[in-house]
N, CA, C, O and the ligand as a Tripos MOL2 file, in Angstrom:
@<TRIPOS>MOLECULE
protein
  277   275    70     0     0
PROTEIN
NO_CHARGES

@<TRIPOS>ATOM
      1 N          89.1430 -169.8770  181.3300 N.3       1 MET1
      2 CA         89.8590 -171.1300  181.5880 C.3       1 MET1
      3 C          90.1220 -171.2480  183.0820 C.2       1 MET1
      4 O          90.5040 -170.2740  183.7310 O.2       1 MET1
      5 N          89.9210 -172.4200  183.6130 N.am      2 GLY2
      6 CA         90.1620 -172.5340  185.0470 C.3       2 GLY2
      7 C          90.3910 -173.9600  185.4890 C.2       2 GLY2
      8 O          90.3790 -174.8990  184.6940 O.2       2 GLY2
      9 N          90.5970 -174.0860  186.7580 N.am      3 ARG3
     10 CA         90.7930 -175.4210  187.3120 C.3       3 ARG3
     11 C          89.4770 -176.1820  187.3050 C.2       3 ARG3
     12 O          88.3940 -175.6000  187.2450 O.2       3 ARG3
     13 N          89.6050 -177.4940  187.3670 N.am      4 VAL4
     14 CA         88.4350 -178.3430  187.2190 C.3       4 VAL4
     15 C          88.2700 -179.1860  188.4810 C.2       4 VAL4
     16 O          89.2510 -179.6320  189.0770 O.2       4 VAL4
     17 N          87.0450 -179.3910  188.8700 N.am      5 ASN5
     18 CA         86.8020 -180.2630  190.0170 C.3       5 ASN5
     19 C          87.2620 -181.6800  189.7300 C.2       5 ASN5
     20 O          87.2720 -182.1180  188.5790 O.2       5 ASN5
     21 N          87.6350 -182.3770  190.7560 N.am      6 LYS6
     22 CA         88.0760 -183.7550  190.5570 C.3       6 LYS6
     23 C          86.9190 -184.6190  190.0670 C.2       6 LYS6
     24 O          85.7570 -184.3750  190.3930 O.2       6 LYS6
     25 N          87.2620 -185.6310  189.2800 N.am      7 GLY7
     26 CA         86.2460 -186.5660  188.8320 C.3       7 GLY7
     27 C          85.7290 -186.3010  187.4370 C.2       7 GLY7
     28 O          84.8710 -187.0310  186.9430 O.2       7 GLY7
     29 N          86.2470 -185.2520  186.7870 N.am      8 ILE8
     30 CA         85.8380 -184.9900  185.4010 C.3       8 ILE8
     31 C          86.9100 -185.5200  184.4700 C.2       8 ILE8
     32 O          88.0970 -185.2750  184.6810 O.2       8 ILE8
     33 N          86.4980 -186.2440  183.4450 N.am      9 ASN9
     34 CA         87.4610 -186.8310  182.5310 C.3       9 ASN9
     35 C          87.7480 -185.9050  181.3610 C.2       9 ASN9
     36 O          86.9360 -185.0580  180.9880 O.2       9 ASN9
     37 N          88.9250 -186.0960  180.8020 N.am     10 CYS10
     38 CA         89.3880 -185.3690  179.6260 C.3      10 CYS10
     39 C          88.4030 -185.5410  178.4640 C.2      10 CYS10
     40 O          87.8450 -186.6210  178.2700 O.2      10 CYS10
     41 N          88.2000 -184.4810  177.7030 N.am     11 SER11
     42 CA         87.2290 -184.5170  176.5970 C.3      11 SER11
     43 C          87.8170 -185.0160  175.2910 C.2      11 SER11
     44 O          87.1100 -185.0750  174.2850 O.2      11 SER11
     45 N          89.0860 -185.3740  175.2810 N.am     12 ILE12
     46 CA         89.6940 -185.8830  174.0530 C.3      12 ILE12
     47 C          89.2720 -187.3300  173.8460 C.2      12 ILE12
     48 O          89.2560 -188.1320  174.7800 O.2      12 ILE12
     49 N          88.9300 -187.6470  172.5930 N.am     13 LYS13
     50 CA         88.4840 -189.0010  172.2690 C.3      13 LYS13
     51 C          89.5040 -190.0460  172.7050 C.2      13 LYS13
     52 O          90.6870 -189.9250  172.3880 O.2      13 LYS13
     53 N          89.0690 -191.0440  173.4120 N.am     14 GLY14
     54 CA         89.9340 -192.1420  173.7960 C.3      14 GLY14
     55 C          90.7770 -191.8800  175.0260 C.2      14 GLY14
     56 O          91.4850 -192.7760  175.4870 O.2      14 GLY14
     57 N          90.7200 -190.6880  175.5620 N.am     15 CYS15
     58 CA         91.5290 -190.3570  176.7350 C.3      15 CYS15
     59 C          90.7040 -190.5480  177.9990 C.2      15 CYS15
     60 O          89.5700 -190.0800  178.0960 O.2      15 CYS15
     61 N          91.2940 -191.2440  178.9660 N.am     16 THR16
     62 CA         90.5530 -191.5080  180.2020 C.3      16 THR16
     63 C          91.1920 -190.8150  181.4020 C.2      16 THR16
     64 O          90.8520 -191.0960  182.5510 O.2      16 THR16
     65 N          92.1170 -189.9120  181.1180 N.am     17 GLU17
     66 CA         92.7740 -189.1840  182.2050 C.3      17 GLU17
     67 C          91.7990 -188.2030  182.8530 C.2      17 GLU17
     68 O          90.8020 -187.7930  182.2590 O.2      17 GLU17
     69 N          92.1240 -187.8460  184.0820 N.am     18 GLN18
     70 CA         91.3020 -186.8750  184.7790 C.3      18 GLN18
     71 C          91.6230 -185.4680  184.2760 C.2      18 GLN18
     72 O          92.7910 -185.1070  184.1300 O.2      18 GLN18
     73 N          90.6040 -184.6920  184.0170 N.am     19 ALA19
     74 CA         90.8110 -183.3470  183.4860 C.3      19 ALA19
     75 C          91.3600 -182.4160  184.5370 C.2      19 ALA19
     76 O          91.0070 -182.5120  185.7130 O.2      19 ALA19
     77 N          92.2150 -181.5240  184.1180 N.am     20 GLU20
     78 CA         92.7640 -180.5010  185.0130 C.3      20 GLU20
     79 C          92.3390 -179.1030  184.6060 C.2      20 GLU20
     80 O          92.3290 -178.1810  185.4220 O.2      20 GLU20
     81 N          91.9880 -178.9570  183.3380 N.am     21 ARG21
     82 CA         91.6750 -177.6320  182.8260 C.3      21 ARG21
     83 C          90.3820 -177.6680  182.0400 C.2      21 ARG21
     84 O          90.0480 -178.6790  181.4240 O.2      21 ARG21
     85 N          89.6660 -176.5760  182.0630 N.am     22 SER22
     86 CA         88.4820 -176.4720  181.2250 C.3      22 SER22
     87 C          88.5580 -175.1850  180.4390 C.2      22 SER22
     88 O          89.1970 -174.2190  180.8580 O.2      22 SER22
     89 N          87.9070 -175.1820  179.3060 N.am     23 MET23
     90 CA         87.8420 -173.9720  178.4840 C.3      23 MET23
     91 C          86.6160 -174.0730  177.6040 C.2      23 MET23
     92 O          85.9810 -175.1250  177.5260 O.2      23 MET23
     93 N          86.2810 -172.9730  176.9390 N.am     24 SER24
     94 CA         85.1220 -173.0200  176.0560 C.3      24 SER24
     95 C          85.4150 -173.9420  174.8830 C.2      24 SER24
     96 O          86.5700 -174.1440  174.5100 O.2      24 SER24
     97 N          84.3670 -174.4920  174.3130 N.am     25 GLU25
     98 CA         84.5440 -175.4390  173.2260 C.3      25 GLU25
     99 C          85.2400 -174.7790  172.0390 C.2      25 GLU25
    100 O          86.1100 -175.3850  171.4130 O.2      25 GLU25
    101 N          84.8610 -173.5460  171.7300 N.am     26 SER26
    102 CA         85.4490 -172.8790  170.5660 C.3      26 SER26
    103 C          86.9430 -172.6770  170.7660 C.2      26 SER26
    104 O          87.7280 -172.7990  169.8250 O.2      26 SER26
    105 N          87.3280 -172.3700  171.9930 N.am     27 LYS27
    106 CA         88.7430 -172.1880  172.2890 C.3      27 LYS27
    107 C          89.4850 -173.5170  172.1510 C.2      27 LYS27
    108 O          90.5820 -173.5790  171.5970 O.2      27 LYS27
    109 N          88.8660 -174.5660  172.6610 N.am     28 GLY28
    110 CA         89.5030 -175.8740  172.5640 C.3      28 GLY28
    111 C          89.6860 -176.3100  171.1250 C.2      28 GLY28
    112 O          90.6700 -176.9670  170.7860 O.2      28 GLY28
    113 N          88.7470 -175.9460  170.2910 N.am     29 ARG29
    114 CA         88.8030 -176.3830  168.8950 C.3      29 ARG29
    115 C          89.7910 -175.5640  168.0760 C.2      29 ARG29
    116 O          89.9930 -175.8520  166.8970 O.2      29 ARG29
    117 N          90.4030 -174.5620  168.6680 N.am     30 MET30
    118 CA         91.4890 -173.8530  167.9880 C.3      30 MET30
    119 C          92.6540 -174.7950  167.7030 C.2      30 MET30
    120 O          93.4240 -174.5760  166.7680 O.2      30 MET30
    121 N          92.7780 -175.8370  168.5100 N.am     31 ALA31
    122 CA         93.8260 -176.8270  168.2800 C.3      31 ALA31
    123 C          93.2730 -177.9180  167.3730 C.2      31 ALA31
    124 O          92.5870 -178.8320  167.8310 O.2      31 ALA31
    125 N          93.5710 -177.8140  166.1080 N.am     32 ASN32
    126 CA         92.9740 -178.7440  165.1380 C.3      32 ASN32
    127 C          93.4360 -180.1790  165.3330 C.2      32 ASN32
    128 O          92.7520 -181.1190  164.9260 O.2      32 ASN32
    129 N          94.5920 -180.3460  165.9530 N.am     33 ASP33
    130 CA         95.1490 -181.6830  166.1270 C.3      33 ASP33
    131 C          94.3820 -182.5020  167.1510 C.2      33 ASP33
    132 O          94.4170 -183.7320  167.1160 O.2      33 ASP33
    133 N          93.6990 -181.8390  168.0530 N.am     34 LEU34
    134 CA         93.0470 -182.5630  169.1350 C.3      34 LEU34
    135 C          91.6670 -183.0500  168.6950 C.2      34 LEU34
    136 O          90.8790 -182.3080  168.1080 O.2      34 LEU34
    137 N          91.4070 -184.2980  168.9930 N.am     35 ASP35
    138 CA         90.1460 -184.9100  168.6160 C.3      35 ASP35
    139 C          89.1720 -184.7880  169.7800 C.2      35 ASP35
    140 O          89.0830 -185.6700  170.6340 O.2      35 ASP35
    141 N          88.4660 -183.7050  169.7930 N.am     36 ILE36
    142 CA         87.6070 -183.4200  170.9360 C.3      36 ILE36
    143 C          86.2590 -184.0940  170.7740 C.2      36 ILE36
    144 O          85.5790 -183.9170  169.7620 O.2      36 ILE36
    145 N          85.8840 -184.8570  171.7660 N.am     37 SER37
    146 CA         84.5500 -185.4370  171.7380 C.3      37 SER37
    147 C          83.7520 -184.8160  172.8620 C.2      37 SER37
    148 O          83.7860 -185.2730  174.0040 O.2      37 SER37
    149 N          83.0460 -183.7850  172.5190 N.am     38 SER38
    150 CA         82.2900 -183.0700  173.5380 C.3      38 SER38
    151 C          81.0020 -182.5590  172.9360 C.2      38 SER38
    152 O          80.9720 -182.1090  171.7910 O.2      38 SER38
    153 N          79.9520 -182.6310  173.7040 N.am     39 THR39
    154 CA         78.6790 -182.1360  173.2110 C.3      39 THR39
    155 C          78.2620 -180.8980  173.9840 C.2      39 THR39
    156 O          77.1900 -180.3430  173.7450 O.2      39 THR39
    157 N          79.1040 -180.4680  174.9050 N.am     40 SER40
    158 CA         78.7410 -179.3180  175.7160 C.3      40 SER40
    159 C          79.5300 -178.0920  175.2770 C.2      40 SER40
    160 O          80.3710 -178.1610  174.3810 O.2      40 SER40
    161 N          79.2490 -176.9990  175.9090 N.am     41 LYS41
    162 CA         79.8970 -175.7410  175.5500 C.3      41 LYS41
    163 C          81.2850 -175.6310  176.1830 C.2      41 LYS41
    164 O          82.0620 -174.7360  175.8500 O.2      41 LYS41
    165 N          81.5810 -176.5460  177.0910 N.am     42 ARG42
    166 CA         82.9050 -176.5230  177.7000 C.3      42 ARG42
    167 C          83.6110 -177.8350  177.4060 C.2      42 ARG42
    168 O          82.9830 -178.8880  177.2990 O.2      42 ARG42
    169 N          84.9100 -177.7530  177.2790 N.am     43 ILE43
    170 CA         85.6830 -178.9760  177.1280 C.3      43 ILE43
    171 C          86.6730 -179.0560  178.2800 C.2      43 ILE43
    172 O          87.0440 -178.0510  178.8870 O.2      43 ILE43
    173 N          87.0820 -180.2700  178.5540 N.am     44 TYR44
    174 CA         87.9620 -180.5230  179.6870 C.3      44 TYR44
    175 C          89.2070 -181.2320  179.1920 C.2      44 TYR44
    176 O          89.1290 -182.1640  178.3920 O.2      44 TYR44
    177 N          90.3550 -180.7820  179.6740 N.am     45 LEU45
    178 CA         91.6060 -181.3680  179.2140 C.3      45 LEU45
    179 C          92.4320 -181.8700  180.3880 C.2      45 LEU45
    180 O          92.5210 -181.2170  181.4270 O.2      45 LEU45
    181 N          93.0400 -183.0520  180.2030 N.am     46 CYS46
    182 CA         93.9800 -183.5560  181.1860 C.3      46 CYS46
    183 C          95.2970 -182.8010  181.0290 C.2      46 CYS46
    184 O          95.4540 -181.9950  180.1110 O.2      46 CYS46
    185 N          96.2300 -183.0630  181.9190 N.am     47 ARG47
    186 CA         97.4880 -182.3430  181.9080 C.3      47 ARG47
    187 C          98.2020 -182.4660  180.5530 C.2      47 ARG47
    188 O          98.6920 -181.4750  180.0120 O.2      47 ARG47
    189 N          98.2560 -183.6890  180.0150 N.am     48 ASN48
    190 CA         98.9720 -183.9090  178.7600 C.3      48 ASN48
    191 C          98.3000 -183.2180  177.5820 C.2      48 ASN48
    192 O          98.9610 -182.5970  176.7500 O.2      48 ASN48
    193 N          96.9900 -183.3330  177.5250 N.am     49 HIS49
    194 CA         96.2960 -182.7300  176.4010 C.3      49 HIS49
    195 C          96.2720 -181.2180  176.5170 C.2      49 HIS49
    196 O          96.2320 -180.5180  175.5050 O.2      49 HIS49
    197 N          96.2960 -180.7120  177.7220 N.am     50 TYR50
    198 CA         96.3870 -179.2660  177.8810 C.3      50 TYR50
    199 C          97.7210 -178.7680  177.3390 C.2      50 TYR50
    200 O          97.7950 -177.7150  176.7060 O.2      50 TYR50
    201 N          98.7770 -179.5440  177.5990 N.am     51 LYS51
    202 CA        100.0910 -179.1960  177.0520 C.3      51 LYS51
    203 C         100.0480 -179.2060  175.5310 C.2      51 LYS51
    204 O         100.5610 -178.2980  174.8770 O.2      51 LYS51
    205 N          99.4260 -180.2490  174.9750 N.am     52 GLU52
    206 CA         99.3190 -180.3330  173.5170 C.3      52 GLU52
    207 C          98.4970 -179.1680  172.9670 C.2      52 GLU52
    208 O          98.8210 -178.5930  171.9280 O.2      52 GLU52
    209 N          97.4500 -178.8420  173.6730 N.am     53 TRP53
    210 CA         96.6070 -177.7350  173.2420 C.3      53 TRP53
    211 C          97.4150 -176.4350  173.2270 C.2      53 TRP53
    212 O          97.3320 -175.6460  172.2860 O.2      53 TRP53
    213 N          98.1890 -176.2340  174.2780 N.am     54 LYS54
    214 CA         99.0050 -175.0160  174.3520 C.3      54 LYS54
    215 C          99.9830 -174.9490  173.1890 C.2      54 LYS54
    216 O         100.1750 -173.9030  172.5700 O.2      54 LYS54
    217 N         100.5980 -176.0970  172.9100 N.am     55 LYS55
    218 CA        101.5640 -176.1440  171.8090 C.3      55 LYS55
    219 C         100.8580 -175.8500  170.4840 C.2      55 LYS55
    220 O         101.3540 -175.0810  169.6600 O.2      55 LYS55
    221 N          99.7150 -176.4630  170.2970 N.am     56 ALA56
    222 CA         99.0130 -176.3490  169.0160 C.3      56 ALA56
    223 C          98.4570 -174.9520  168.7890 C.2      56 ALA56
    224 O          98.2660 -174.5390  167.6450 O.2      56 ALA56
    225 N          98.1980 -174.2280  169.8560 N.am     57 THR57
    226 CA         97.5740 -172.9160  169.7080 C.3      57 THR57
    227 C          98.5580 -171.7850  169.9380 C.2      57 THR57
    228 O          98.1710 -170.6160  169.9340 O.2      57 THR57
    229 N          99.8100 -172.1150  170.1350 N.am     58 LYS58
    230 CA        100.7980 -171.0920  170.4730 C.3      58 LYS58
    231 C         100.8180 -169.9730  169.4370 C.2      58 LYS58
    232 O         100.7800 -168.7910  169.7780 O.2      58 LYS58
    233 N         100.8780 -170.3660  168.1690 N.am     59 GLU59
    234 CA        100.9660 -169.3600  167.1150 C.3      59 GLU59
    235 C          99.7550 -168.4440  167.1160 C.2      59 GLU59
    236 O          99.8760 -167.2230  167.0240 O.2      59 GLU59
    237 N          98.5890 -169.0570  167.2200 N.am     60 ASP60
    238 CA         97.3740 -168.2580  167.2200 C.3      60 ASP60
    239 C          97.3690 -167.2430  168.3440 C.2      60 ASP60
    240 O          97.0020 -166.0820  168.1630 O.2      60 ASP60
    241 N          97.7850 -167.7110  169.5080 N.am     61 ARG61
    242 CA         97.7070 -166.8240  170.6590 C.3      61 ARG61
    243 C          98.7270 -165.7030  170.5620 C.2      61 ARG61
    244 O          98.4860 -164.5870  171.0230 O.2      61 ARG61
    245 N          99.8690 -166.0090  169.9590 N.am     62 GLU62
    246 CA        100.8590 -164.9480  169.8100 C.3      62 GLU62
    247 C         100.3980 -163.9120  168.7920 C.2      62 GLU62
    248 O         100.6680 -162.7190  168.9350 O.2      62 GLU62
    249 N          99.7080 -164.3780  167.7790 N.am     63 THR63
    250 CA         99.1400 -163.4510  166.8080 C.3      63 THR63
    251 C          98.1280 -162.5410  167.4970 C.2      63 THR63
    252 O          98.0840 -161.3330  167.2670 O.2      63 THR63
    253 N          97.3300 -163.1580  168.3370 N.am     64 GLU64
    254 CA         96.3070 -162.4080  169.0420 C.3      64 GLU64
    255 C          96.9320 -161.3480  169.9430 C.2      64 GLU64
    256 O          96.4730 -160.2070  169.9930 O.2      64 GLU64
    257 N          97.9780 -161.7420  170.6460 N.am     65 ARG65
    258 CA         98.6470 -160.8240  171.5580 C.3      65 ARG65
    259 C          99.2190 -159.6460  170.7650 C.2      65 ARG65
    260 O          99.1290 -158.4960  171.1950 O.2      65 ARG65
    261 N          99.8060 -159.9440  169.6050 N.am     66 ALA66
    262 CA        100.4280 -158.8920  168.8160 C.3      66 ALA66
    263 C          99.3810 -157.8870  168.3580 C.2      66 ALA66
    264 O          99.6410 -156.6870  168.2770 O.2      66 ALA66
    265 N          98.1930 -158.4030  168.0610 N.am     67 ARG67
    266 CA         97.1320 -157.5500  167.6050 C.3      67 ARG67
    267 C          96.6960 -156.5460  168.6760 C.2      67 ARG67
    268 O          96.2470 -155.4440  168.3630 O.2      67 ARG67
    269 N          96.8330 -156.9420  169.9300 N.am     68 TRP68
    270 CA         96.3360 -156.0980  171.0110 C.3      68 TRP68
    271 C          97.3760 -155.1050  171.5120 C.2      68 TRP68
    272 O          97.0870 -154.2940  172.3920 O.2      68 TRP68
    273 N          98.5570 -155.1610  170.9720 N.am     69 LYS69
    274 CA         99.6080 -154.2440  171.4380 C.3      69 LYS69
    275 C          99.2910 -152.8070  171.0580 C.2      69 LYS69
    276 O         100.0650 -151.9010  171.3690 O.2      69 LYS69
    277 ZN         93.5420 -186.2070  177.7910 Zn       70 ZN70
@<TRIPOS>BOND
     1     1     2 1
     2     2     3 1
     3     3     4 2
     4     3     5 am
     5     5     6 1
     6     6     7 1
     7     7     8 2
     8     7     9 am
     9     9    10 1
    10    10    11 1
    11    11    12 2
    12    11    13 am
    13    13    14 1
    14    14    15 1
    15    15    16 2
    16    15    17 am
    17    17    18 1
    18    18    19 1
    19    19    20 2
    20    19    21 am
    21    21    22 1
    22    22    23 1
    23    23    24 2
    24    23    25 am
    25    25    26 1
    26    26    27 1
    27    27    28 2
    28    27    29 am
    29    29    30 1
    30    30    31 1
    31    31    32 2
    32    31    33 am
    33    33    34 1
    34    34    35 1
    35    35    36 2
    36    35    37 am
    37    37    38 1
    38    38    39 1
    39    39    40 2
    40    39    41 am
    41    41    42 1
    42    42    43 1
    43    43    44 2
    44    43    45 am
    45    45    46 1
    46    46    47 1
    47    47    48 2
    48    47    49 am
    49    49    50 1
    50    50    51 1
    51    51    52 2
    52    51    53 am
    53    53    54 1
    54    54    55 1
    55    55    56 2
    56    55    57 am
    57    57    58 1
    58    58    59 1
    59    59    60 2
    60    59    61 am
    61    61    62 1
    62    62    63 1
    63    63    64 2
    64    63    65 am
    65    65    66 1
    66    66    67 1
    67    67    68 2
    68    67    69 am
    69    69    70 1
    70    70    71 1
    71    71    72 2
    72    71    73 am
    73    73    74 1
    74    74    75 1
    75    75    76 2
    76    75    77 am
    77    77    78 1
    78    78    79 1
    79    79    80 2
    80    79    81 am
    81    81    82 1
    82    82    83 1
    83    83    84 2
    84    83    85 am
    85    85    86 1
    86    86    87 1
    87    87    88 2
    88    87    89 am
    89    89    90 1
    90    90    91 1
    91    91    92 2
    92    91    93 am
    93    93    94 1
    94    94    95 1
    95    95    96 2
    96    95    97 am
    97    97    98 1
    98    98    99 1
    99    99   100 2
   100    99   101 am
   101   101   102 1
   102   102   103 1
   103   103   104 2
   104   103   105 am
   105   105   106 1
   106   106   107 1
   107   107   108 2
   108   107   109 am
   109   109   110 1
   110   110   111 1
   111   111   112 2
   112   111   113 am
   113   113   114 1
   114   114   115 1
   115   115   116 2
   116   115   117 am
   117   117   118 1
   118   118   119 1
   119   119   120 2
   120   119   121 am
   121   121   122 1
   122   122   123 1
   123   123   124 2
   124   123   125 am
   125   125   126 1
   126   126   127 1
   127   127   128 2
   128   127   129 am
   129   129   130 1
   130   130   131 1
   131   131   132 2
   132   131   133 am
   133   133   134 1
   134   134   135 1
   135   135   136 2
   136   135   137 am
   137   137   138 1
   138   138   139 1
   139   139   140 2
   140   139   141 am
   141   141   142 1
   142   142   143 1
   143   143   144 2
   144   143   145 am
   145   145   146 1
   146   146   147 1
   147   147   148 2
   148   147   149 am
   149   149   150 1
   150   150   151 1
   151   151   152 2
   152   151   153 am
   153   153   154 1
   154   154   155 1
   155   155   156 2
   156   155   157 am
   157   157   158 1
   158   158   159 1
   159   159   160 2
   160   159   161 am
   161   161   162 1
   162   162   163 1
   163   163   164 2
   164   163   165 am
   165   165   166 1
   166   166   167 1
   167   167   168 2
   168   167   169 am
   169   169   170 1
   170   170   171 1
   171   171   172 2
   172   171   173 am
   173   173   174 1
   174   174   175 1
   175   175   176 2
   176   175   177 am
   177   177   178 1
   178   178   179 1
   179   179   180 2
   180   179   181 am
   181   181   182 1
   182   182   183 1
   183   183   184 2
   184   183   185 am
   185   185   186 1
   186   186   187 1
   187   187   188 2
   188   187   189 am
   189   189   190 1
   190   190   191 1
   191   191   192 2
   192   191   193 am
   193   193   194 1
   194   194   195 1
   195   195   196 2
   196   195   197 am
   197   197   198 1
   198   198   199 1
   199   199   200 2
   200   199   201 am
   201   201   202 1
   202   202   203 1
   203   203   204 2
   204   203   205 am
   205   205   206 1
   206   206   207 1
   207   207   208 2
   208   207   209 am
   209   209   210 1
   210   210   211 1
   211   211   212 2
   212   211   213 am
   213   213   214 1
   214   214   215 1
   215   215   216 2
   216   215   217 am
   217   217   218 1
   218   218   219 1
   219   219   220 2
   220   219   221 am
   221   221   222 1
   222   222   223 1
   223   223   224 2
   224   223   225 am
   225   225   226 1
   226   226   227 1
   227   227   228 2
   228   227   229 am
   229   229   230 1
   230   230   231 1
   231   231   232 2
   232   231   233 am
   233   233   234 1
   234   234   235 1
   235   235   236 2
   236   235   237 am
   237   237   238 1
   238   238   239 1
   239   239   240 2
   240   239   241 am
   241   241   242 1
   242   242   243 1
   243   243   244 2
   244   243   245 am
   245   245   246 1
   246   246   247 1
   247   247   248 2
   248   247   249 am
   249   249   250 1
   250   250   251 1
   251   251   252 2
   252   251   253 am
   253   253   254 1
   254   254   255 1
   255   255   256 2
   256   255   257 am
   257   257   258 1
   258   258   259 1
   259   259   260 2
   260   259   261 am
   261   261   262 1
   262   262   263 1
   263   263   264 2
   264   263   265 am
   265   265   266 1
   266   266   267 1
   267   267   268 2
   268   267   269 am
   269   269   270 1
   270   270   271 1
   271   271   272 2
   272   271   273 am
   273   273   274 1
   274   274   275 1
   275   275   276 2
@<TRIPOS>SUBSTRUCTURE
     1 MET1         2 RESIDUE 1 A MET
     2 GLY2         6 RESIDUE 1 A GLY
     3 ARG3        10 RESIDUE 1 A ARG
     4 VAL4        14 RESIDUE 1 A VAL
     5 ASN5        18 RESIDUE 1 A ASN
     6 LYS6        22 RESIDUE 1 A LYS
     7 GLY7        26 RESIDUE 1 A GLY
     8 ILE8        30 RESIDUE 1 A ILE
     9 ASN9        34 RESIDUE 1 A ASN
    10 CYS10       38 RESIDUE 1 A CYS
    11 SER11       42 RESIDUE 1 A SER
    12 ILE12       46 RESIDUE 1 A ILE
    13 LYS13       50 RESIDUE 1 A LYS
    14 GLY14       54 RESIDUE 1 A GLY
    15 CYS15       58 RESIDUE 1 A CYS
    16 THR16       62 RESIDUE 1 A THR
    17 GLU17       66 RESIDUE 1 A GLU
    18 GLN18       70 RESIDUE 1 A GLN
    19 ALA19       74 RESIDUE 1 A ALA
    20 GLU20       78 RESIDUE 1 A GLU
    21 ARG21       82 RESIDUE 1 A ARG
    22 SER22       86 RESIDUE 1 A SER
    23 MET23       90 RESIDUE 1 A MET
    24 SER24       94 RESIDUE 1 A SER
    25 GLU25       98 RESIDUE 1 A GLU
    26 SER26      102 RESIDUE 1 A SER
    27 LYS27      106 RESIDUE 1 A LYS
    28 GLY28      110 RESIDUE 1 A GLY
    29 ARG29      114 RESIDUE 1 A ARG
    30 MET30      118 RESIDUE 1 A MET
    31 ALA31      122 RESIDUE 1 A ALA
    32 ASN32      126 RESIDUE 1 A ASN
    33 ASP33      130 RESIDUE 1 A ASP
    34 LEU34      134 RESIDUE 1 A LEU
    35 ASP35      138 RESIDUE 1 A ASP
    36 ILE36      142 RESIDUE 1 A ILE
    37 SER37      146 RESIDUE 1 A SER
    38 SER38      150 RESIDUE 1 A SER
    39 THR39      154 RESIDUE 1 A THR
    40 SER40      158 RESIDUE 1 A SER
    41 LYS41      162 RESIDUE 1 A LYS
    42 ARG42      166 RESIDUE 1 A ARG
    43 ILE43      170 RESIDUE 1 A ILE
    44 TYR44      174 RESIDUE 1 A TYR
    45 LEU45      178 RESIDUE 1 A LEU
    46 CYS46      182 RESIDUE 1 A CYS
    47 ARG47      186 RESIDUE 1 A ARG
    48 ASN48      190 RESIDUE 1 A ASN
    49 HIS49      194 RESIDUE 1 A HIS
    50 TYR50      198 RESIDUE 1 A TYR
    51 LYS51      202 RESIDUE 1 A LYS
    52 GLU52      206 RESIDUE 1 A GLU
    53 TRP53      210 RESIDUE 1 A TRP
    54 LYS54      214 RESIDUE 1 A LYS
    55 LYS55      218 RESIDUE 1 A LYS
    56 ALA56      222 RESIDUE 1 A ALA
    57 THR57      226 RESIDUE 1 A THR
    58 LYS58      230 RESIDUE 1 A LYS
    59 GLU59      234 RESIDUE 1 A GLU
    60 ASP60      238 RESIDUE 1 A ASP
    61 ARG61      242 RESIDUE 1 A ARG
    62 GLU62      246 RESIDUE 1 A GLU
    63 THR63      250 RESIDUE 1 A THR
    64 GLU64      254 RESIDUE 1 A GLU
    65 ARG65      258 RESIDUE 1 A ARG
    66 ALA66      262 RESIDUE 1 A ALA
    67 ARG67      266 RESIDUE 1 A ARG
    68 TRP68      270 RESIDUE 1 A TRP
    69 LYS69      274 RESIDUE 1 A LYS
    70 ZN70       277 GROUP 0 **** ****
């Protein structure tokens, strides 16, 4: 996951905001609530959708962290 060059739009359907974050498609799809429209291996999220993604995947990531302890 990393910062995104300017000029890339958010990959969420109907969103026209500029993307701030990118991640692999499989990671992005961990958030079932987000309607991702992407045909590439990477998805791009604007600030708001990245927040939503974080919220939606919080449980999963905490489970993952616990597993690695
Ligand atoms: Zn967005």
